[in-house]
N, CA, C and O atoms as a GROMACS GRO file, in nm:
protein
  248
    1MET      N    1   4.266  11.382  13.679
    1MET     CA    2   4.167  11.427  13.581
    1MET      C    3   4.240  11.480  13.458
    1MET      O    4   4.341  11.550  13.471
    2ASP      N    5   4.191  11.448  13.343
    2ASP     CA    6   4.248  11.493  13.216
    2ASP      C    7   4.203  11.636  13.188
    2ASP      O    8   4.084  11.662  13.169
    3GLU      N    9   4.301  11.729  13.187
    3GLU     CA   10   4.266  11.869  13.167
    3GLU      C   11   4.304  11.920  13.029
    3GLU      O   12   4.304  12.041  13.006
    4MET      N   13   4.335  11.830  12.935
    4MET     CA   14   4.366  11.875  12.800
    4MET      C   15   4.241  11.934  12.736
    4MET      O   16   4.131  11.884  12.757
    5ASN      N   17   4.260  12.040  12.659
    5ASN     CA   18   4.143  12.094  12.589
    5ASN      C   19   4.116  12.012  12.464
    5ASN      O   20   4.196  11.928  12.424
    6GLU      N   21   4.004  12.036  12.404
    6GLU     CA   22   3.958  11.954  12.291
    6GLU      C   23   4.057  11.954  12.175
    6GLU      O   24   4.077  11.850  12.113
    7LYS      N   25   4.119  12.068  12.144
    7LYS     CA   26   4.210  12.074  12.030
    7LYS      C   27   4.336  11.990  12.054
    7LYS      O   28   4.400  11.947  11.958
    8ASP      N   29   4.373  11.966  12.181
    8ASP     CA   30   4.493  11.887  12.211
    8ASP      C   31   4.464  11.738  12.223
    8ASP      O   32   4.558  11.659  12.221
    9ARG      N   33   4.340  11.698  12.235
    9ARG     CA   34   4.307  11.555  12.251
    9ARG      C   35   4.348  11.471  12.131
    9ARG      O   36   4.377  11.353  12.147
   10GLN      N   37   4.351  11.529  12.014
   10GLN     CA   38   4.379  11.453  11.893
   10GLN      C   39   4.528  11.423  11.877
   10GLN      O   40   4.563  11.332  11.802
   11TRP      N   41   4.616  11.496  11.942
   11TRP     CA   42   4.760  11.480  11.925
   11TRP      C   43   4.810  11.360  12.005
   11TRP      O   44   4.766  11.336  12.117
   12ARG      N   45   4.904  11.284  11.945
   12ARG     CA   46   4.962  11.166  12.009
   12ARG      C   47   5.113  11.179  12.013
   12ARG      O   48   5.175  11.237  11.923
   13ARG      N   49   5.171  11.125  12.118
   13ARG     CA   50   5.316  11.125  12.135
   13ARG      C   51   5.362  10.980  12.149
   13ARG      O   52   5.293  10.897  12.209
   14SER      N   53   5.476  10.951  12.095
   14SER     CA   54   5.531  10.816  12.102
   14SER      C   55   5.555  10.774  12.247
   14SER      O   56   5.596  10.856  12.330
   15SER      N   57   5.529  10.649  12.276
   15SER     CA   58   5.557  10.598  12.410
   15SER      C   59   5.707  10.592  12.437
   15SER      O   60   5.749  10.581  12.552
   16TYR      N   61   5.789  10.601  12.331
   16TYR     CA   62   5.934  10.604  12.346
   16TYR      C   63   5.984  10.742  12.388
   16TYR      O   64   6.100  10.757  12.428
   17SER      N   65   5.900  10.841  12.380
   17SER     CA   66   5.939  10.978  12.412
   17SER      C   67   5.923  11.001  12.561
   17SER      O   68   5.811  11.010  12.612
   18THR      N   69   6.034  11.010  12.630
   18THR     CA   70   6.028  11.028  12.776
   18THR      C   71   6.095  11.155  12.824
   18THR      O   72   6.076  11.193  12.939
   19ASN      N   73   6.172  11.223  12.740
   19ASN     CA   74   6.246  11.340  12.786
   19ASN      C   75   6.188  11.472  12.735
   19ASN      O   76   6.247  11.578  12.758
   20GLY      N   77   6.075  11.470  12.667
   20GLY     CA   78   6.012  11.592  12.620
   20GLY      C   79   6.060  11.642  12.486
   20GLY      O   80   6.002  11.737  12.431
   21ASN      N   81   6.164  11.583  12.431
   21ASN     CA   82   6.216  11.623  12.300
   21ASN      C   83   6.155  11.533  12.194
   21ASN      O   84   6.215  11.433  12.154
   22CYS      N   85   6.039  11.569  12.149
   22CYS     CA   86   5.972  11.480  12.054
   22CYS      C   87   5.876  11.559  11.964
   22CYS      O   88   5.854  11.678  11.982
   23VAL      N   89   5.822  11.487  11.871
   23VAL     CA   90   5.716  11.542  11.789
   23VAL      C   91   5.587  11.471  11.826
   23VAL      O   92   5.588  11.361  11.881
   24GLU      N   93   5.476  11.535  11.797
   24GLU     CA   94   5.345  11.477  11.818
   24GLU      C   95   5.275  11.469  11.682
   24GLU      O   96   5.302  11.550  11.594
   25THR      N   97   5.188  11.373  11.668
   25THR     CA   98   5.116  11.356  11.542
   25THR      C   99   4.966  11.352  11.567
   25THR      O  100   4.920  11.319  11.676
   26ALA      N  101   4.892  11.385  11.464
   26ALA     CA  102   4.746  11.379  11.469
   26ALA      C  103   4.694  11.359  11.327
   26ALA      O  104   4.760  11.396  11.230
   27SER      N  105   4.578  11.301  11.317
   27SER     CA  106   4.515  11.283  11.187
   27SER      C  107   4.466  11.418  11.136
   27SER      O  108   4.409  11.498  11.212
   28ALA      N  109   4.487  11.442  11.007
   28ALA     CA  110   4.436  11.565  10.944
   28ALA      C  111   4.326  11.530  10.845
   28ALA      O  112   4.281  11.616  10.769
   29GLY      N  113   4.281  11.405  10.846
   29GLY     CA  114   4.176  11.362  10.755
   29GLY      C  115   4.229  11.331  10.616
   29GLY      O  116   4.336  11.379  10.578
   30GLN      N  117   4.158  11.254  10.543
   30GLN     CA  118   4.191  11.216  10.406
   30GLN      C  119   4.332  11.157  10.394
   30GLN      O  120   4.401  11.178  10.294
   31GLY      N  121   4.373  11.081  10.496
   31GLY     CA  122   4.503  11.014  10.493
   31GLY      C  123   4.621  11.104  10.525
   31GLY      O  124   4.736  11.060  10.514
   32ARG      N  125   4.597  11.227  10.563
   32ARG     CA  126   4.706  11.321  10.594
   32ARG      C  127   4.738  11.317  10.744
   32ARG      O  128   4.653  11.283  10.826
   33ILE      N  129   4.863  11.352  10.778
   33ILE     CA  130   4.910  11.351  10.915
   33ILE      C  131   4.962  11.490  10.952
   33ILE      O  132   5.040  11.549  10.878
   34LYS      N  133   4.919  11.541  11.069
   34LYS     CA  134   4.973  11.666  11.122
   34LYS      C  135   5.091  11.631  11.213
   34LYS      O  136   5.085  11.533  11.287
   35VAL      N  137   5.197  11.712  11.209
   35VAL     CA  138   5.316  11.690  11.291
   35VAL      C  139   5.353  11.822  11.357
   35VAL      O  140   5.356  11.926  11.291
   36ARG      N  141   5.381  11.819  11.489
   36ARG     CA  142   5.422  11.941  11.559
   36ARG      C  143   5.529  11.908  11.663
   36ARG      O  144   5.546  11.793  11.703
   37ASP      N  145   5.600  12.011  11.705
   37ASP     CA  146   5.700  12.001  11.811
   37ASP      C  147   5.627  12.004  11.944
   37ASP      O  148   5.551  12.096  11.971
   38SER      N  149   5.650  11.903  12.027
   38SER     CA  150   5.578  11.895  12.155
   38SER      C  151   5.612  12.011  12.248
   38SER      O  152   5.532  12.045  12.335
   39LYS      N  153   5.730  12.072  12.232
   39LYS     CA  154   5.768  12.183  12.317
   39LYS      C  155   5.705  12.315  12.272
   39LYS      O  156   5.712  12.415  12.344
   40ASN      N  157   5.643  12.316  12.154
   40ASN     CA  158   5.581  12.438  12.101
   40ASN      C  159   5.444  12.401  12.044
   40ASN      O  160   5.417  12.418  11.925
   41ALA      N  161   5.358  12.351  12.131
   41ALA     CA  162   5.228  12.300  12.087
   41ALA      C  163   5.140  12.406  12.021
   41ALA      O  164   5.057  12.373  11.937
   42ASP      N  165   5.158  12.531  12.057
   42ASP     CA  166   5.078  12.637  11.996
   42ASP      C  167   5.142  12.693  11.870
   42ASP      O  168   5.085  12.780  11.803
   43GLY      N  169   5.260  12.644  11.838
   43GLY     CA  170   5.332  12.691  11.720
   43GLY      C  171   5.283  12.625  11.592
   43GLY      O  172   5.180  12.557  11.593
   44PRO      N  173   5.354  12.644  11.484
   44PRO     CA  174   5.313  12.588  11.355
   44PRO      C  175   5.324  12.436  11.354
   44PRO      O  176   5.397  12.377  11.434
   45HIS      N  177   5.254  12.374  11.263
   45HIS     CA  178   5.265  12.230  11.242
   45HIS      C  179   5.267  12.201  11.093
   45HIS      O  180   5.222  12.282  11.011
   46LEU      N  181   5.322  12.086  11.059
   46LEU     CA  182   5.326  12.040  10.920
   46LEU      C  183   5.208  11.950  10.894
   46LEU      O  184   5.159  11.882  10.985
   47VAL      N  185   5.162  11.947  10.771
   47VAL     CA  186   5.061  11.850  10.729
   47VAL      C  187   5.122  11.772  10.613
   47VAL      O  188   5.154  11.828  10.509
   48LEU      N  189   5.137  11.642  10.634
   48LEU     CA  190   5.200  11.556  10.534
   48LEU      C  191   5.097  11.460  10.474
   48LEU      O  192   5.009  11.409  10.544
   49GLY      N  193   5.109  11.438  10.345
   49GLY     CA  194   5.028  11.337  10.280
   49GLY      C  195   5.078  11.198  10.318
   49GLY      O  196   5.186  11.184  10.376
   50LYS      N  197   4.999  11.098  10.287
   50LYS     CA  198   5.033  10.960  10.324
   50LYS      C  199   5.171  10.919  10.272
   50LYS      O  200   5.250  10.861  10.346
   51GLU      N  201   5.199  10.949  10.146
   51GLU     CA  202   5.326  10.908  10.087
   51GLU      C  203   5.444  10.979  10.153
   51GLU      O  204   5.548  10.918  10.178
   52ALA      N  205   5.428  11.109  10.182
   52ALA     CA  206   5.534  11.184  10.248
   52ALA      C  207   5.557  11.132  10.390
   52ALA      O  208   5.672  11.124  10.434
   53TRP      N  209   5.450  11.098  10.461
   53TRP     CA  210   5.463  11.043  10.596
   53TRP      C  211   5.538  10.909  10.594
   53TRP      O  212   5.626  10.886  10.677
   54ILE      N  213   5.503  10.822  10.501
   54ILE     CA  214   5.571  10.692  10.489
   54ILE      C  215   5.718  10.713  10.458
   54ILE      O  216   5.803  10.646  10.516
   55SER      N  217   5.749  10.804  10.368
   55SER     CA  218   5.888  10.832  10.333
   55SER      C  219   5.964  10.887  10.454
   55SER      O  220   6.076  10.845  10.481
   56PHE      N  221   5.903  10.981  10.525
   56PHE     CA  222   5.965  11.042  10.642
   56PHE      C  223   5.995  10.936  10.748
   56PHE      O  224   6.108  10.928  10.796
   57THR      N  225   5.896  10.856  10.784
   57THR     CA  226   5.918  10.756  10.889
   57THR      C  227   6.015  10.646  10.844
   57THR      O  228   6.086  10.590  10.927
   58SER      N  229   6.019  10.616  10.716
   58SER     CA  230   6.114  10.517  10.665
   58SER      C  231   6.257  10.566  10.682
   58SER      O  232   6.346  10.488  10.715
   59MET      N  233   6.279  10.695  10.658
   59MET     CA  234   6.414  10.752  10.674
   59MET      C  235   6.456  10.751  10.821
   59MET      O  236   6.574  10.734  10.851
   60LEU      N  237   6.362  10.769  10.912
   60LEU     CA  238   6.396  10.766  11.054
   60LEU      C  239   6.437  10.627  11.100
   60LEU      O  240   6.521  10.613  11.188
   61LYS      N  241   6.379  10.527  11.040
   61LYS     CA  242   6.408  10.388  11.079
   61LYS      C  243   6.538  10.337  11.019
   61LYS      O  244   6.593  10.236  11.064
   62ALA      N  245   6.588  10.406  10.917
   62ALA     CA  246   6.710  10.360  10.847
   62ALA      C  247   6.835  10.385  10.927
   62ALA      O  248   6.945  10.353  10.882
   0.00000   0.00000   0.00000
């Protein structure tokens, strides 16, 4: 049974993340993306605009 609460349902983790050291993402509306550390789900998170998200993920792929 899925016991996640409603606020956690929106967060997604990469299928490549298997060791717990990852970030999670969620939609923040209006093309923005929320990013948080999966090990500190109740901690702060970043909200990135579409252009910043594209730039960030492009640097990770390089």
